[in-house]
LOMARNU-519691 format. One record per residue: residue in one letter; residue number from 1; x, y, z of N, C-alpha, C, CB in turn. Coordinates in nm, 2 decimals. Glycine has a CB too. Example, Ala and Ser with C-alpha at 12.3 -4.5 7.8 and 13.67 -1.06 7.14 Angstrom:
{"A",1,{1.32,-0.57,0.78},{1.23,-0.45,0.78},{1.32,-0.33,0.78},{1.13,-0.45,0.90}}
{"S",2,{1.28,-0.22,0.71},{1.37,-0.11,0.71},{1.29,0.00,0.79},{1.41,-0.06,0.57}}
***
This chain:
{"X",1,{13.50,7.16,7.28},{13.51,7.12,7.42},{13.55,7.23,7.51},{13.60,7.00,7.43}}
{"X",2,{13.65,7.31,7.46},{13.69,7.42,7.54},{13.59,7.53,7.56},{13.82,7.49,7.47}}
{"X",3,{13.50,7.55,7.45},{13.40,7.65,7.46},{13.29,7.61,7.56},{13.33,7.67,7.32}}
{"X",4,{13.26,7.48,7.57},{13.16,7.43,7.67},{13.22,7.44,7.81},{13.13,7.28,7.64}}
{"X",5,{13.34,7.41,7.83},{13.40,7.43,7.96},{13.41,7.57,8.00},{13.55,7.37,7.96}}
{"X",6,{13.44,7.66,7.91},{13.44,7.80,7.94},{13.30,7.85,7.97},{13.50,7.88,7.82}}
{"X",7,{13.20,7.80,7.90},{13.06,7.84,7.93},{13.02,7.80,8.07},{12.97,7.78,7.82}}
{"X",8,{13.05,7.68,8.11},{13.01,7.63,8.24},{13.09,7.70,8.35},{13.03,7.48,8.25}}
{"X",9,{13.22,7.73,8.32},{13.30,7.81,8.42},{13.24,7.95,8.44},{13.45,7.81,8.38}}
{"X",10,{13.21,8.01,8.34},{13.15,8.15,8.35},{13.01,8.14,8.42},{13.13,8.21,8.21}}
{"X",11,{12.93,8.04,8.38},{12.80,8.03,8.45},{12.82,8.01,8.60},{12.73,7.91,8.39}}
{"X",12,{12.91,7.93,8.64},{12.93,7.91,8.79},{12.98,8.03,8.85},{13.03,7.79,8.81}}
{"X",13,{13.07,8.11,8.79},{13.12,8.23,8.85},{13.00,8.33,8.86},{13.23,8.29,8.76}}
{"X",14,{12.92,8.34,8.76},{12.81,8.44,8.76},{12.71,8.40,8.87},{12.74,8.45,8.62}}
{"X",15,{12.67,8.27,8.88},{12.58,8.23,8.98},{12.63,8.24,9.12},{12.54,8.08,8.96}}
{"X",16,{12.76,8.21,9.14},{12.82,8.23,9.26},{12.83,8.38,9.30},{12.97,8.18,9.26}}
{"X",17,{12.85,8.47,9.21},{12.85,8.61,9.23},{12.71,8.66,9.26},{12.90,8.69,9.11}}
{"X",18,{12.61,8.60,9.20},{12.47,8.64,9.23},{12.44,8.61,9.38},{12.37,8.58,9.14}}
{"X",19,{12.48,8.50,9.42},{12.45,8.46,9.56},{12.52,8.55,9.66},{12.50,8.31,9.59}}
{"X",20,{12.65,8.59,9.63},{12.72,8.68,9.71},{12.64,8.82,9.72},{12.86,8.70,9.67}}
{"X",21,{12.60,8.86,9.60},{12.52,8.99,9.59},{12.40,8.98,9.67},{12.49,9.02,9.44}}
{"X",22,{12.33,8.87,9.67},{12.20,8.86,9.74},{12.21,8.86,9.89},{12.12,8.74,9.69}}
{"X",23,{12.33,8.84,9.94},{12.34,8.83,10.09},{12.31,8.96,10.16},{12.48,8.79,10.12}}
{"X",24,{12.32,9.08,10.09},{12.28,9.20,10.14},{12.20,9.28,10.04},{12.41,9.29,10.18}}
{"X",25,{12.07,9.23,10.03},{11.99,9.29,9.92},{11.94,9.43,9.97},{11.87,9.20,9.89}}
{"X",26,{11.92,9.52,9.87},{11.86,9.65,9.89},{11.71,9.63,9.84},{11.93,9.77,9.82}}
{"X",27,{11.62,9.66,9.93},{11.48,9.65,9.89},{11.42,9.79,9.87},{11.40,9.57,10.00}}
{"X",28,{11.38,9.81,9.75},{11.32,9.94,9.72},{11.18,9.95,9.79},{11.29,9.95,9.56}}
{"X",29,{11.16,10.07,9.84},{11.03,10.10,9.91},{10.95,10.20,9.83},{11.06,10.15,10.05}}
{"X",30,{10.82,10.17,9.80},{10.73,10.26,9.74},{10.62,10.29,9.84},{10.67,10.20,9.61}}
{"X",31,{10.60,10.42,9.86},{10.50,10.47,9.95},{10.39,10.54,9.87},{10.56,10.56,10.06}}
{"X",32,{10.27,10.49,9.88},{10.15,10.54,9.81},{10.05,10.60,9.91},{10.08,10.44,9.72}}
{"X",33,{10.00,10.72,9.88},{9.89,10.77,9.96},{9.80,10.85,9.86},{9.94,10.87,10.07}}
{"X",34,{9.67,10.83,9.88},{9.57,10.89,9.79},{9.60,10.86,9.64},{9.56,11.04,9.81}}
{"X",35,{9.64,10.73,9.61},{9.67,10.68,9.48},{9.79,10.76,9.41},{9.55,10.69,9.39}}
{"X",36,{9.89,10.80,9.49},{10.00,10.87,9.43},{10.13,10.83,9.51},{9.98,11.03,9.45}}
{"X",37,{10.23,10.81,9.43},{10.36,10.77,9.50},{10.42,10.90,9.56},{10.46,10.71,9.39}}
{"X",38,{10.46,10.89,9.69},{10.51,11.00,9.76},{10.66,10.97,9.80},{10.43,11.02,9.90}}
{"X",39,{10.75,11.07,9.77},{10.89,11.05,9.81},{10.90,11.03,9.96},{10.97,11.17,9.76}}
{"X",40,{10.99,10.94,10.00},{11.00,10.92,10.15},{11.10,11.03,10.21},{11.06,10.78,10.17}}
{"X",41,{11.06,11.07,10.33},{11.15,11.17,10.39},{11.27,11.11,10.46},{11.07,11.26,10.49}}
{"X",42,{11.36,11.19,10.51},{11.48,11.14,10.57},{11.46,11.07,10.71},{11.58,11.25,10.59}}
{"X",43,{11.34,11.09,10.77},{11.31,11.03,10.90},{11.24,10.89,10.88},{11.21,11.12,10.98}}
{"X",44,{11.22,10.85,10.76},{11.15,10.72,10.74},{11.24,10.60,10.78},{11.11,10.71,10.59}}
{"X",45,{11.18,10.50,10.83},{11.25,10.38,10.87},{11.16,10.26,10.88},{11.32,10.40,11.01}}
{"X",46,{11.22,10.14,10.89},{11.15,10.02,10.91},{11.21,9.95,11.03},{11.15,9.93,10.78}}
{"X",47,{11.13,9.90,11.12},{11.17,9.83,11.24},{11.12,9.69,11.23},{11.13,9.90,11.37}}
{"X",48,{11.21,9.59,11.26},{11.17,9.45,11.27},{11.18,9.41,11.42},{11.25,9.36,11.18}}
{"X",49,{11.08,9.36,11.48},{11.08,9.33,11.62},{11.05,9.18,11.63},{10.98,9.41,11.70}}
{"X",50,{11.14,9.11,11.70},{11.12,8.96,11.72},{11.19,8.92,11.85},{11.18,8.88,11.61}}
{"X",51,{11.12,8.86,11.94},{11.16,8.81,12.07},{11.26,8.91,12.14},{11.23,8.68,12.05}}
{"X",52,{11.21,9.03,12.16},{11.28,9.13,12.23},{11.39,9.20,12.16},{11.34,9.07,12.35}}
{"X",53,{11.42,9.16,12.03},{11.52,9.22,11.95},{11.46,9.31,11.85},{11.61,9.11,11.89}}
{"X",54,{11.51,9.44,11.84},{11.46,9.53,11.74},{11.57,9.56,11.64},{11.41,9.66,11.81}}
{"X",55,{11.54,9.54,11.52},{11.64,9.58,11.41},{11.59,9.70,11.34},{11.66,9.46,11.31}}
{"X",56,{11.66,9.81,11.34},{11.62,9.93,11.28},{11.69,9.94,11.14},{11.67,10.06,11.36}}
{"X",57,{11.60,9.96,11.04},{11.65,9.97,10.90},{11.62,10.11,10.85},{11.59,9.86,10.81}}
{"X",58,{11.71,10.20,10.85},{11.68,10.33,10.80},{11.66,10.33,10.65},{11.80,10.43,10.83}}
{"X",59,{11.57,10.42,10.60},{11.54,10.43,10.46},{11.64,10.53,10.40},{11.39,10.48,10.44}}
{"X",60,{11.71,10.48,10.30},{11.81,10.57,10.23},{11.78,10.55,10.08},{11.96,10.53,10.26}}
{"X",61,{11.76,10.67,10.01},{11.73,10.67,9.87},{11.61,10.57,9.84},{11.86,10.63,9.79}}
{"X",62,{11.51,10.58,9.92},{11.38,10.51,9.90},{11.41,10.35,9.90},{11.32,10.55,9.77}}
{"X",63,{11.50,10.31,9.98},{11.53,10.16,9.99},{11.59,10.13,10.13},{11.62,10.11,9.88}}
{"X",64,{11.58,10.01,10.17},{11.64,9.96,10.29},{11.74,9.85,10.26},{11.53,9.91,10.39}}
{"X",65,{11.83,9.83,10.34},{11.93,9.72,10.33},{11.89,9.61,10.42},{12.08,9.76,10.36}}
{"X",66,{11.86,9.49,10.37},{11.82,9.37,10.45},{11.92,9.27,10.45},{11.68,9.32,10.39}}
{"X",67,{11.92,9.18,10.55},{12.01,9.07,10.55},{11.93,8.94,10.53},{12.10,9.06,10.68}}
{"X",68,{12.00,8.84,10.47},{11.93,8.71,10.44},{11.89,8.65,10.57},{12.02,8.62,10.37}}
{"X",69,{11.96,8.67,10.68},{11.92,8.61,10.81},{11.79,8.65,10.86},{12.03,8.65,10.92}}
{"X",70,{11.73,8.76,10.81},{11.60,8.81,10.86},{11.49,8.76,10.77},{11.60,8.96,10.86}}
{"X",71,{11.52,8.70,10.65},{11.42,8.66,10.56},{11.35,8.54,10.62},{11.48,8.62,10.43}}
{"X",72,{11.22,8.54,10.59},{11.12,8.43,10.63},{11.10,8.42,10.78},{11.17,8.30,10.57}}
{"X",73,{11.16,8.50,10.86},{11.13,8.49,11.00},{11.00,8.57,11.03},{11.25,8.54,11.09}}
{"X",74,{10.92,8.51,11.11},{10.80,8.59,11.15},{10.84,8.70,11.25},{10.69,8.49,11.22}}
{"X",75,{10.80,8.82,11.22},{10.84,8.93,11.30},{10.73,9.04,11.29},{10.97,8.99,11.25}}
{"X",76,{10.73,9.13,11.39},{10.65,9.25,11.38},{10.72,9.34,11.29},{10.62,9.31,11.52}}
{"X",77,{10.66,9.40,11.19},{10.72,9.50,11.10},{10.65,9.63,11.13},{10.71,9.45,10.95}}
{"X",78,{10.73,9.73,11.16},{10.67,9.87,11.18},{10.73,9.96,11.08},{10.70,9.91,11.33}}
{"X",79,{10.65,10.02,11.00},{10.69,10.12,10.90},{10.67,10.26,10.96},{10.61,10.10,10.76}}
{"X",80,{10.77,10.34,10.96},{10.76,10.48,11.00},{10.79,10.55,10.87},{10.86,10.52,11.11}}
{"X",81,{10.68,10.59,10.80},{10.70,10.65,10.67},{10.63,10.79,10.66},{10.64,10.56,10.56}}
{"X",82,{10.70,10.89,10.64},{10.65,11.03,10.63},{10.55,11.06,10.74},{10.58,11.04,10.49}}
{"X",83,{10.58,11.02,10.86},{10.49,11.06,10.97},{10.39,10.95,11.01},{10.42,11.18,10.95}}
{"X",84,{10.37,10.85,10.92},{10.27,10.74,10.95},{10.35,10.63,11.02},{10.21,10.69,10.82}}
{"X",85,{10.29,10.57,11.13},{10.34,10.45,11.19},{10.24,10.34,11.16},{10.36,10.47,11.34}}
{"X",86,{10.29,10.24,11.08},{10.20,10.13,11.04},{10.27,10.00,11.08},{10.19,10.14,10.88}}
{"X",87,{10.19,9.93,11.16},{10.25,9.81,11.22},{10.17,9.68,11.18},{10.25,9.82,11.37}}
{"X",88,{10.25,9.58,11.15},{10.19,9.44,11.12},{10.25,9.35,11.22},{10.23,9.40,10.97}}
{"X",89,{10.17,9.27,11.29},{10.21,9.18,11.39},{10.24,9.04,11.33},{10.11,9.16,11.51}}
{"X",90,{10.35,8.99,11.36},{10.39,8.85,11.33},{10.36,8.81,11.18},{10.32,8.76,11.42}}
{"X",91,{10.43,8.87,11.09},{10.42,8.83,10.95},{10.56,8.79,10.90},{10.36,8.94,10.86}}
{"X",92,{10.57,8.70,10.81},{10.70,8.66,10.76},{10.77,8.77,10.68},{10.69,8.53,10.67}}
{"X",93,{10.90,8.79,10.71},{10.97,8.89,10.63},{11.02,8.82,10.50},{11.10,8.94,10.71}}
{"X",94,{10.97,8.87,10.39},{11.00,8.81,10.26},{11.01,8.92,10.15},{10.89,8.71,10.22}}
{"X",95,{11.07,8.89,10.04},{11.08,8.97,9.93},{11.11,8.89,9.80},{11.19,9.08,9.94}}
{"X",96,{11.09,8.94,9.69},{11.12,8.87,9.56},{11.27,8.90,9.53},{11.03,8.92,9.45}}
{"X",97,{11.35,8.80,9.53},{11.50,8.83,9.51},{11.53,8.88,9.37},{11.58,8.70,9.53}}
{"X",98,{11.44,8.85,9.27},{11.46,8.90,9.14},{11.42,9.05,9.12},{11.39,8.81,9.04}}
{"X",99,{11.33,9.09,9.20},{11.28,9.23,9.19},{11.25,9.27,9.34},{11.16,9.25,9.09}}
{"X",100,{11.35,9.30,9.42},{11.32,9.33,9.56},{11.26,9.47,9.58},{11.45,9.32,9.64}}
{"X",101,{11.12,9.46,9.60},{11.05,9.59,9.62},{10.94,9.56,9.72},{11.00,9.65,9.49}}
{"X",102,{10.92,9.65,9.82},{10.80,9.65,9.90},{10.72,9.78,9.87},{10.85,9.65,10.06}}
{"X",103,{10.59,9.76,9.87},{10.50,9.87,9.84},{10.41,9.88,9.96},{10.42,9.84,9.71}}
{"X",104,{10.40,10.00,10.02},{10.31,10.04,10.13},{10.21,10.14,10.08},{10.39,10.09,10.25}}
{"X",105,{10.08,10.12,10.10},{9.98,10.21,10.06},{9.89,10.25,10.17},{9.89,10.15,9.94}}
{"X",106,{9.86,10.38,10.18},{9.76,10.42,10.28},{9.64,10.49,10.21},{9.83,10.52,10.39}}
{"X",107,{9.53,10.47,10.27},{9.41,10.53,10.22},{9.32,10.58,10.33},{9.33,10.43,10.13}}
{"X",108,{9.27,10.70,10.32},{9.18,10.76,10.42},{9.05,10.80,10.36},{9.25,10.88,10.49}}
{"X",109,{8.95,10.82,10.44},{8.82,10.85,10.39},{8.82,10.98,10.31},{8.71,10.87,10.50}}
{"X",110,{8.74,10.99,10.20},{8.66,10.88,10.15},{8.75,10.78,10.08},{8.56,10.94,10.04}}
{"X",111,{8.73,10.65,10.11},{8.82,10.54,10.07},{8.80,10.52,9.92},{8.79,10.42,10.14}}
{"X",112,{8.91,10.49,9.85},{8.91,10.46,9.71},{8.82,10.34,9.68},{9.06,10.43,9.66}}
{"X",113,{8.76,10.33,9.57},{8.67,10.23,9.53},{8.73,10.09,9.55},{8.62,10.25,9.39}}
{"X",114,{8.86,10.08,9.51},{8.92,9.94,9.51},{8.95,9.90,9.66},{9.06,9.95,9.44}}
{"X",115,{8.93,9.98,9.76},{8.95,9.94,9.90},{8.82,9.93,9.97},{9.04,10.05,9.97}}
{"X",116,{8.71,9.96,9.92},{8.58,9.96,9.99},{8.54,9.81,10.03},{8.47,10.01,9.91}}
{"X",117,{8.59,9.71,9.96},{8.55,9.58,9.99},{8.62,9.54,10.13},{8.60,9.48,9.89}}
{"X",118,{8.73,9.61,10.16},{8.80,9.58,10.29},{8.72,9.62,10.41},{8.93,9.65,10.29}}
{"X",119,{8.62,9.71,10.39},{8.53,9.76,10.50},{8.41,9.67,10.53},{8.49,9.90,10.47}}
{"X",120,{8.38,9.58,10.45},{8.25,9.50,10.46},{8.23,9.43,10.59},{8.24,9.41,10.34}}
{"X",121,{8.34,9.37,10.64},{8.32,9.29,10.76},{8.36,9.36,10.89},{8.40,9.16,10.75}}
{"X",122,{8.39,9.49,10.88},{8.43,9.56,11.00},{8.31,9.61,11.08},{8.53,9.68,10.96}}
{"X",123,{8.33,9.62,11.21},{8.22,9.67,11.29},{8.21,9.82,11.29},{8.23,9.62,11.43}}
{"X",124,{8.32,9.89,11.28},{8.32,10.03,11.26},{8.42,10.07,11.16},{8.35,10.10,11.40}}
{"X",125,{8.40,10.19,11.10},{8.49,10.24,10.99},{8.62,10.29,11.05},{8.42,10.35,10.91}}
{"X",126,{8.73,10.25,10.99},{8.86,10.30,11.04},{8.89,10.44,10.98},{8.98,10.21,10.99}}
{"X",127,{8.99,10.51,11.04},{9.04,10.64,10.99},{9.14,10.62,10.88},{9.09,10.72,11.10}}
{"X",128,{9.19,10.50,10.87},{9.30,10.47,10.77},{9.30,10.32,10.74},{9.44,10.52,10.83}}
{"X",129,{9.32,10.29,10.61},{9.35,10.15,10.57},{9.49,10.16,10.52},{9.24,10.10,10.46}}
{"X",130,{9.57,10.06,10.56},{9.70,10.05,10.50},{9.74,9.91,10.46},{9.81,10.10,10.61}}
{"X",131,{9.81,9.90,10.35},{9.84,9.77,10.29},{9.99,9.76,10.26},{9.76,9.76,10.16}}
{"X",132,{10.04,9.64,10.28},{10.18,9.61,10.26},{10.19,9.50,10.16},{10.26,9.58,10.39}}
{"X",133,{10.26,9.52,10.05},{10.28,9.41,9.95},{10.43,9.39,9.95},{10.23,9.46,9.80}}
{"X",134,{10.47,9.26,9.98},{10.62,9.23,9.99},{10.68,9.19,9.86},{10.64,9.12,10.09}}
{"X",135,{10.60,9.19,9.75},{10.66,9.16,9.62},{10.68,9.01,9.60},{10.79,9.23,9.60}}
{"X",136,{10.65,8.93,9.70},{10.67,8.78,9.70},{10.54,8.71,9.70},{10.76,8.73,9.81}}
{"X",137,{10.43,8.79,9.66},{10.30,8.72,9.65},{10.21,8.74,9.78},{10.32,8.58,9.63}}
{"X",138,{10.26,8.82,9.87},{10.18,8.84,10.00},{10.14,8.99,10.01},{10.25,8.79,10.12}}
{"X",139,{10.01,9.01,10.04},{9.96,9.14,10.08},{9.90,9.14,10.21},{9.87,9.20,9.97}}
{"X",140,{9.94,9.23,10.30},{9.88,9.24,10.43},{9.81,9.37,10.45},{10.00,9.23,10.54}}
{"X",141,{9.70,9.37,10.52},{9.61,9.48,10.54},{9.60,9.52,10.69},{9.47,9.46,10.48}}
{"X",142,{9.61,9.65,10.72},{9.59,9.69,10.86},{9.50,9.81,10.86},{9.73,9.73,10.92}}
{"X",143,{9.44,9.84,10.98},{9.35,9.95,11.00},{9.39,10.03,11.12},{9.20,9.89,11.02}}
{"X",144,{9.37,10.16,11.11},{9.39,10.25,11.22},{9.26,10.31,11.26},{9.50,10.36,11.19}}
{"X",145,{9.22,10.31,11.39},{9.10,10.37,11.43},{9.12,10.49,11.51},{9.02,10.27,11.52}}
{"X",146,{9.24,10.52,11.55},{9.28,10.64,11.62},{9.37,10.73,11.53},{9.35,10.61,11.76}}
{"X",147,{9.44,10.81,11.59},{9.53,10.91,11.51},{9.61,10.83,11.41},{9.62,10.99,11.60}}
{"X",148,{9.59,10.85,11.28},{9.67,10.78,11.18},{9.81,10.82,11.17},{9.61,10.80,11.04}}
{"X",149,{9.85,10.93,11.22},{9.99,10.97,11.22},{10.06,10.92,11.34},{10.00,11.13,11.21}}
{"X",150,{10.19,10.90,11.33},{10.27,10.85,11.45},{10.27,10.96,11.56},{10.41,10.82,11.41}}
{"X",151,{10.27,10.92,11.69},{10.27,11.02,11.80},{10.40,11.10,11.79},{10.26,10.95,11.93}}
***
């Protein structure tokens, strides 16, 4: 009986500790270009914009610190990664709590074979295709038709 009580007490402590830990999750960021992972520079950041409020999340050691209060809210997400400015309008902020990682990929002409299907319904060819995978089952695609680097 004492072993069972001890087991449940430890389980509750561990689960309670996990919740406390998840309140300020660090989300790893992977940045891919030309099918290669590129280290993020010190100027990289992520901005979340919602109803006139901008939250700046600096990238430190290839990750960002997120708060639970921002999760699942529809926001504009702007990635400033190694000189690229990649924006997604009104998407839910989400991540996988068991493996918090966001992956951002950019591809420029000639486009990789796995991205050519993304061009089929476009009226003109973009200068850049960019994709964001939030690790929670969602992938978002964006296109740049003008200067692919941030101004």
